Each structure stands twice: as C-alpha cells, then as structure tokens.
N, C-alpha and C positions, 0 to 999 in steps of 0.2 A: 497534515497530520503539524504542517509549520517546524517540519524540519526540528519536535519538540524533541529533546537523548530518549531512549524507552519508550515514544505512544504506543499504543498500544490503539484498535479501534474501541475500546473501553471508553481511556480518552479521550481515543476523540469524539466518540459518542454522548460525554459526558459536558466535552463544554462546545459542539456543531455548534446549535446555538446561538450561541450568544453574537461566535464567531463571527456566523452571516451578519446577521446582522445588524451586527461593527462594523462592517463592510457596506454592507448596500449602498449606495449612492442611485441616489431618486431617476439622477440623468442617467445611467449606463446601466444594458443590459447586461445579468452576472453572472457570470458561468466559473463554474463550482471543478478542478481538480482534483482527487483526491491522490494519494497514495503512503497505503497508513495497511501494515498487518505481519511487517513478517517479526515483525519482537510475539506478536501472539505465539511464534513458535518459536518462540527459544526452551526453554530447558534451565533451570538452576540448579546447580552441579551443585552433585547427593541431592536431590530431590527425583522419582520418578519420573518417566515420562507423562506427561498428558496429555492427554485427547480434547483439546480446546476450539475442533473445529462446529457443534453446536454453539458455542458462544459464538464463534467469531464470525458465523454464517448469523448467525442473529443480530451480532452487533451491525456486519453491513447493512444486515436491508435494513436497520435500522435508520441504516447513519442514508442510507437511500428514500426512505419515505420521507424522513426529513428534510432533505435539496428539495426535492420533490414538491415541498410545500413553498419554497423563496421561487425556482427556478426547472428550466425542461436543458438546460445547458450544462449538466453532467456529466465526467468522464472520468473512467478507474484508472491507474496502471499499473500492474504486477507486477509483481512481489520482485525483486532478484533471489535467485538463486542464493543459500554461504556456498562456498569454495570450502568441502572437508577438511582440509588439505590445512585453513589455519580457524575453522570453526570450531569443530569441539576440541577443544573448548577455545570463547575469540583470549586475544591477553590484551582485555580492557576491563574484565570481572569476569566474573565465575560462570559464566552463561555457557553453552550450546545451541550451537545455533545444524537441525542435523537441518540436509537436503531433502529430505526425503517428505518432512511433515511437512517443511517448505509447499514443497509444491501442492499436500495436499495440500493446502489455506488457498491455493492461488487457483485452485480447479476447485473451489468454494467458492470467490471472488468471483471468478468469470463463471457462474452459475447465478448467481445474483445477481452482476450486473444485465447478465444477459437477460434472463426475467425479468428483473423491474424496470431495463431498464432498454440496449437495448444490445449486440454483440459484435457495429463497431462500432458502443463505449464503450472495453476494454481494451485497453492499449497494451500490447502483447509489448512484453521490451527483455522477457526470460533471455530470448539468440546472441541481440545485440551484446547486452553489457561480461554474458557469459564470464568471461575474461576480464571481468577488466575492474576487479574487484579485487580492492589492496591489503584487507583486514581480515579477511572474509566473509564478510558481511555487506558494506558497504562499497557505494562504487567512488570512484579514484574521476579524478575533473576530466578529465577525456570522455568517460562511460557518463557522468553527470552530461556534457557539452552533445553526444550524442542522444539521449534518451531526450532534452531540449528540442534537439533538429525533429527526431521524432513524431515528437506528442505535434508540433506547432504542426509536420505533416499532416498529421490523422486531423486533427479539429482542424486550420484554415488550409490547405490543402497545397502546402506552398512548403 
C-alpha cells in the first residue's frame, strides 16, 4: 500500500493501475507484493461496528484481477492482529481495532488469494508478529525486519 497512513483496500483499488504502470520497467520482470487491509477493520469512535467483509473481499478480488493484467508474480502479506490492550482505542486517533474483526478480514484475504492465485502466494505473518506491536496496530522495527526475512525466504527461497 506504499505505507500510506490510514490506507484501505478501497484506496489501493482506486490507484493500483496507475501505481503499477508508473513502476513498469521494460527490462525487468514485475513482482507485486501487497500488504493492505487492517484499516478496513477499524471502527471510528461512537459508530456502530460495521461488517466490511463484503467490500473488503470484493476489493481484494478486484486488486488481484488488476494486478494479474500486468504480472503473475503477485504476493499478499497477511494482516497483523491488533493488541487489544492498546487498540481499543488506539492512542493516535478515535479508532478501535478489534482482533476478531481483523482476523475475519485475514480469512477473507487468504480465501481470495488462494482462489485467484494460489495458497503459497499468501504469506502469513500473524504468528511472527504477535508480540511485536508497539502501539496496538503497527509493527516495531524488529518485526519489520522479521517480516522482511520471511518474505525473502518465501519468495526467493533464502
């Protein structure tokens, strides 16, 4: 998601075609690695919890279809599960991240990646990052390094 703060799958969907085209280099193979979705599971303070499953699933399916127009080398990284001790609410905004809601989105993500690509294109980092969330939602620097190593191993085999 280019690390755009607050990005949702809808935001990525709105710009993915332009982002892909801007990064195509005729001399190199294109690889797309996507990590997006946790913000789809957030709830604004004072609002009813929403069921974002349908929109989220449709957005992921469409993101995959658009990416497939440019390459078959597409990977998705699972969502990190929030630490509810710090995410109900988070410290930087009037937002709540419920672990159960994010876990359901993760299942939907895995479903679409498996259906439209293959199960090995879903890189599950939930166990790897379980205790490495400093503010309830975002990974600390050690977790980012761990995720990098896992992604590198899954994609390149080392």
